[in-house]
C-alpha positions as CSV (number, residue, x, y, z in Angstrom):
1,M,90.0,106.0,123.4
2,A,87.4,105.4,121.4
3,H,87.7,104.8,117.8
4,L,85.6,106.9,115.5
5,F,84.3,106.3,111.8
6,A,83.6,109.2,108.9
7,R,82.1,107.0,106.4
8,N,81.7,103.4,106.0
9,R,83.2,102.9,102.5
10,Y,86.9,102.3,101.6
11,A,88.9,102.9,97.9
12,V,92.2,103.1,96.7
13,A,92.8,106.9,96.2
14,A,93.6,106.3,92.6
15,A,90.2,106.0,92.0
16,A,89.8,109.2,93.9
17,T,87.2,107.9,96.7
18,L,88.0,108.2,100.3
19,S,88.1,105.0,102.7
20,I,87.2,104.3,106.4
21,G,89.6,102.8,108.9
22,I,90.5,102.6,112.4
23,L,91.6,106.3,114.3
24,G,95.1,106.3,115.9
25,P,95.4,107.7,119.1
26,L,96.4,111.2,118.1
27,H,92.9,111.6,116.4
28,A,90.4,113.3,118.6
29,R,87.8,113.7,116.0
30,A,86.3,111.8,112.9
31,A,88.8,111.4,110.0
32,A,88.9,110.4,105.9
33,M,90.7,107.8,105.5
34,I,92.7,107.5,102.2
35,C,94.5,104.5,101.0
36,V,97.5,104.5,98.6
37,Q,98.4,101.8,96.5
38,A,102.1,101.0,96.7
39,G,104.2,102.9,94.3
40,D,101.6,105.2,93.2
41,Y,103.4,108.6,94.2
42,V,100.6,110.3,91.3
43,G,98.0,108.9,93.6
44,L,99.5,110.0,96.8
45,Q,99.6,113.6,95.4
46,N,95.9,113.4,94.2
47,A,95.0,112.5,98.0
48,L,97.0,115.3,99.5
49,A,95.0,117.8,97.1
50,T,91.7,116.0,98.7
51,A,92.9,116.5,102.1
52,A,93.4,120.3,101.7
53,N,90.1,120.9,100.5
54,N,87.8,118.0,102.2
55,G,87.2,119.9,105.3
56,D,88.1,116.7,107.1
57,D,91.1,115.6,109.2
58,D,92.9,113.1,107.1
59,V,94.7,109.9,107.6
60,I,96.8,109.2,104.1
61,M,97.4,105.3,104.6
62,L,100.5,104.3,102.1
63,Q,100.5,100.8,101.1
64,A,104.0,99.2,101.9
65,G,106.7,99.8,98.8
66,Q,108.5,102.1,96.9
67,Y,107.5,105.1,95.5
68,A,110.1,106.2,93.0
69,M,109.5,110.1,91.7
70,P,111.3,111.9,89.3
71,S,113.8,114.3,91.1
72,T,111.5,117.3,90.1
73,F,108.0,115.6,91.0
74,V,106.4,117.9,94.0
75,L,104.2,116.0,96.6
76,D,102.3,119.2,97.8
77,Y,100.0,119.9,100.6
78,E,99.8,123.8,101.1
79,P,96.6,124.9,102.6
80,S,95.8,128.2,103.6
81,T,92.4,127.9,105.5
82,E,92.5,124.7,106.6
83,H,91.7,123.8,110.3
84,H,91.8,120.3,110.0
85,D,94.7,117.8,110.7
86,L,97.1,115.5,108.0
87,T,98.2,112.2,109.0
88,I,100.6,110.1,106.6
89,E,101.3,106.6,107.6
90,G,103.5,104.2,105.9
91,G,103.5,100.0,105.9
92,F,100.1,98.8,105.4
93,V,99.0,95.8,103.1
94,E,96.5,94.1,101.4
95,G,93.7,92.0,103.5
96,G,90.4,90.6,103.0
97,G,89.7,92.7,100.3
98,N,91.1,95.8,102.2
99,P,93.8,97.3,100.4
100,C,95.0,98.9,103.9
101,S,93.9,96.3,105.8
102,S,96.9,95.8,108.4
103,R,100.1,97.7,108.6
104,V,104.2,96.7,108.8
105,Q,105.6,98.8,111.8
106,D,108.8,99.6,110.0
107,A,110.1,102.9,108.7
108,R,112.0,100.8,106.0
109,A,108.7,98.9,104.4
110,T,107.5,102.5,103.0
111,V,110.2,104.9,101.0
112,L,109.5,108.0,99.3
113,H,112.8,108.0,96.9
114,Q,113.3,111.3,95.3
115,G,110.7,113.9,94.4
116,L,109.8,116.9,96.9
117,L,107.9,116.9,99.9
118,R,106.3,120.0,100.8
119,L,103.3,119.7,103.5
120,K,103.0,123.3,104.8
121,M,100.3,124.7,106.5
122,L,100.0,128.5,105.3
123,G,98.0,131.5,106.2
124,A,95.5,131.3,108.9
125,A,95.8,127.3,108.6
126,T,95.7,125.6,111.9
127,G,95.7,121.7,111.7
128,S,98.7,119.8,113.0
129,I,100.9,117.4,110.6
130,T,102.0,113.6,111.8
131,L,104.4,111.3,109.7
132,N,104.7,108.0,110.7
133,G,106.3,104.9,109.9
134,L,108.1,105.7,106.7
135,T,111.5,106.6,104.5
136,V,112.1,110.2,103.1
137,E,115.4,109.6,101.0
138,N,117.3,111.3,98.0
139,A,115.2,114.6,97.3
140,F,117.3,117.0,96.1
141,S,116.8,120.9,95.4
142,A,118.8,123.5,94.4
143,D,115.8,126.2,95.4
144,A,117.0,128.5,98.1
145,N,113.5,129.0,99.1
146,N,112.4,125.8,99.6
147,A,114.2,123.1,101.4
148,P,113.6,119.6,99.5
149,V,111.7,118.1,102.5
150,Q,109.6,120.6,104.2
151,I,106.9,120.0,107.0
152,F,105.3,123.4,108.4
153,G,102.6,123.3,111.3
154,G,100.1,125.7,111.7
155,A,99.1,128.9,113.0
156,S,97.7,128.0,116.1
157,L,99.0,126.7,119.5
158,S,97.6,123.3,119.1
159,S,98.9,123.0,115.4
160,N,101.5,120.5,116.5
161,V,104.4,118.4,114.1
162,H,104.5,115.2,115.0
163,I,107.3,113.0,113.4
164,D,107.2,109.3,114.7
165,N,109.5,106.5,113.5
166,V,110.6,107.8,110.4
167,M,114.0,107.7,108.4
168,F,115.1,110.8,106.7
169,A,118.3,109.8,104.4
170,G,120.2,111.1,101.9
171,N,118.3,114.3,101.4
172,T,120.3,117.0,99.9
173,S,120.2,120.8,98.9
174,S,122.5,123.4,97.6
175,A,120.9,126.2,98.5
176,T,119.5,125.5,101.9
177,S,118.7,123.2,104.2
178,A,118.1,119.6,103.5
179,I,115.6,118.8,106.3
180,Y,113.2,121.7,107.7
181,A,110.5,120.7,110.2
182,F,109.0,123.8,111.8
183,A,106.0,123.8,114.1
184,N,105.5,127.3,113.6
185,L,102.9,128.4,116.5
186,G,102.4,124.5,117.6
187,A,105.0,122.3,119.2
188,L,107.1,119.8,117.9
189,H,107.5,116.3,118.6
190,I,110.4,113.7,116.9
191,H,110.2,109.8,118.0
192,N,112.1,106.9,117.4
193,S,113.7,108.7,114.2
194,L,117.0,108.7,112.2
195,F,118.1,111.9,110.2
196,A,121.4,110.4,108.5
197,S,123.2,111.3,105.5
198,N,121.4,114.5,104.5
199,A,123.5,117.2,103.4
200,S,123.4,121.3,102.8
201,F,125.9,123.1,100.9
202,S,124.5,126.3,101.8
203,T,125.3,128.3,104.8
204,T,122.7,126.9,106.8
205,N,122.3,123.5,108.7
206,A,121.6,120.3,106.9
207,V,118.7,119.7,109.3
208,R,116.5,122.4,110.8
209,L,114.4,121.8,113.4
210,G,112.1,124.0,116.0
211,T,108.9,126.0,117.0
212,L,108.1,129.6,117.6
213,Q,105.7,128.4,120.0
214,V,107.0,130.7,123.5
215,S,103.9,130.2,125.9
216,N,103.7,126.7,126.9
217,A,106.2,124.6,129.4
218,F,107.2,122.7,126.9
219,C,107.2,123.1,123.0
220,A,109.7,120.7,121.7
221,E,110.4,117.2,122.4
222,I,113.3,114.8,120.2
223,I,113.2,111.8,121.9
224,N,115.0,108.4,120.7
225,S,116.2,109.6,117.7
226,T,119.5,109.5,116.0
227,F,121.1,112.6,114.0
228,A,124.4,111.0,112.1
229,G,126.6,111.8,109.3
230,N,124.7,115.0,108.5
231,V,126.7,117.4,106.2
232,A,127.2,121.3,106.2
233,S,129.6,123.6,107.3
234,A,127.4,125.5,109.5
235,G,126.5,122.0,111.4
236,G,124.7,118.9,111.3
237,A,121.4,120.0,112.9
238,E,119.9,123.2,114.1
239,I,117.1,123.0,117.1
240,L,115.2,126.1,117.9
241,G,112.9,126.1,120.9
242,Q,112.5,129.3,123.2
243,C,110.3,127.6,125.6
244,T,111.6,123.9,127.1
245,T,112.9,121.8,124.5
246,M,113.6,118.6,125.7
247,A,116.4,115.8,123.9
248,V,116.7,112.8,125.9
249,N,118.0,109.4,124.6
250,D,119.6,110.9,121.2
251,I,122.7,110.5,118.9
252,F,124.6,113.2,117.7
253,W,127.3,112.1,116.1
254,G,129.2,112.1,112.7
255,N,129.0,115.1,110.6
256,P,132.5,115.4,108.9
257,N,132.9,119.3,109.2
258,G,132.3,119.4,112.8
259,N,129.1,120.8,115.1
260,D,126.4,117.9,114.7
261,V,124.1,120.0,116.7
262,Y,123.4,123.6,117.6
263,F,120.6,124.7,120.0
264,A,119.7,128.1,119.2
265,F,118.5,128.8,123.2
266,P,120.4,126.5,125.1
267,Q,119.2,127.8,128.4
268,S,115.7,126.8,127.7
269,T,117.0,123.4,126.3
270,L,116.9,120.0,128.7
271,L,119.3,117.1,127.8
272,S,119.5,113.9,129.6
273,N,121.3,110.8,128.1
274,D,122.1,112.2,124.7
275,D,125.5,111.0,123.1
276,F,127.6,113.7,121.5
277,F,130.4,113.7,119.3
278,D,132.0,117.0,120.9
279,L,130.1,117.5,124.4
280,N,131.0,121.1,124.1
281,E,127.7,121.2,122.2
282,A,125.6,120.6,124.9
283,S,127.5,123.9,126.9
284,N,124.9,126.2,128.6
285,T,122.1,123.4,128.5
286,E,120.4,122.2,131.7
287,S,122.1,118.4,131.2
288,F,121.9,115.0,132.9
289,D,123.8,112.1,132.2
290,L,125.5,112.8,128.8
291,L,128.1,110.8,127.0
292,S,130.8,111.3,124.4
293,I,131.1,107.8,123.2
294,D,131.4,105.7,119.9
295,P,128.0,104.6,119.4
296,L,129.2,101.3,117.6
297,F,127.1,102.1,114.6
298,N,126.1,99.3,112.1
299,P,126.4,100.4,108.2
300,D,122.3,101.5,108.9
301,F,123.1,103.6,111.8
302,S,121.4,100.9,114.1
303,L,123.7,100.1,116.9
304,Q,126.0,97.1,117.0
305,D,125.4,94.5,120.0
306,L,128.1,95.6,121.9
307,S,127.3,99.3,121.7
308,P,127.9,101.3,125.1
309,L,124.6,103.0,124.4
310,R,122.8,99.5,124.8
311,D,120.4,100.3,128.1
312,A,121.8,103.5,128.7
313,G,118.5,105.8,127.8
314,D,116.3,107.3,130.4
315,P,113.1,105.2,130.5
316,G,110.8,108.8,130.9
317,G,107.8,108.9,133.2
318,F,105.4,112.0,133.5
319,L,107.0,114.4,130.9
320,Y,108.2,112.0,128.5
321,T,108.1,108.3,127.1
322,P,110.5,106.4,124.7
323,G,107.6,105.1,122.6
324,V,106.2,101.6,122.4
325,L,108.3,100.7,118.9
326,D,111.6,101.7,117.4
327,L,112.3,102.7,113.8
328,V,112.1,99.3,112.4
329,G,109.5,98.0,114.0
330,N,110.9,96.3,117.3
331,P,109.8,96.9,120.8
332,R,111.5,100.0,122.1
333,V,112.5,98.5,125.4
334,H,114.2,95.3,125.1
335,G,116.4,95.1,128.6
336,S,116.3,96.7,131.5
337,K,116.3,100.5,130.2
338,P,115.7,102.0,126.3
339,D,119.0,102.0,124.0
340,I,120.0,105.4,123.1
341,G,119.1,106.4,119.3
342,A,116.6,105.3,116.9
343,Y,117.2,101.8,117.2
344,E,116.6,99.0,119.9
345,I,119.0,96.1,120.0
346,T,117.5,92.8,120.4
347,E,120.2,90.3,120.1
348,I,120.2,88.7,123.6
349,I,124.4,88.8,124.4
350,F,123.9,87.4,127.9
351,A,121.7,85.0,127.8
352,N,123.4,82.1,129.5
353,G,124.1,84.5,132.3
354,F,127.8,84.2,132.2
355,D,130.0,87.2,133.1
356,F,131.3,88.9,130.3
357,Q,134.5,90.7,129.4
358,L,135.8,92.7,126.6
359,P,139.0,90.9,125.8
360,F,141.1,93.9,126.4
């Protein structure tokens, strides 16, 4: 795909000017590129405000680092007449005088800490929203009308939400869901992402994902992602898709209140090579090769070397692929097949060709 340029100058977002960069594969049109310095959450909000009004597709490039915000600070993008796309990408580093010269492909490298994240296409807005390669952690809200993390797509079939290689951890709401990502009339795409230790102390799920789209063959896909330790009496995660929803190579595990996942329309849900704490949660879906076995997590919800989920995923094909990189930038397939979940194990434990048996 040809790479396009919107302008030929770059600057840091705090200076309120736009930069030029190479477009990623999701961008079909020229885009305005905005580089934000590490930790500059005010500059990030300025970039969002610019993106909501400049009449361009926008790519906001975040330098690697922690953006530690006051708990009440709102990262707000809520256009009502925007017909362009917004992409936020983490992991950029300086080089050759360019503040966003190259990227570190690791969600842990760029952290939005506390604050509130509201990326919402409102009214007649029709753009898509993409998050790629960053962490959103420790946001808290007591607002019944707004989750601490909200990502809403626009009012057209092409207004998609893409969440790729993103970690959502420790976000909490006392009045609604902690994470609410909804594609509205577009499609929802989640790949190689982690939803861990998020909590809701209301009557809803800790994580709510979905779309209102009904006309396309596939309206939601959740591929190689991990949902673990999300706390809510209603359930860890709710996934809503009235046309076909695919969940492949995912882990649903560890809500201490039970009910790790609820599929609102099981009759239109396709599952393959997923690992459930309770297989009853896959009832009435069309499912293949499901597992219910301890993933053997490390503390960060990566897989231990001897995890039974190693090389247990589906390699995909025409309808979906597991992606190129895992959550922290490792090659997605490191073995005969992809691992299940957001992380790929990279240690080689059979390198000498010996047959291995567990000691029991």
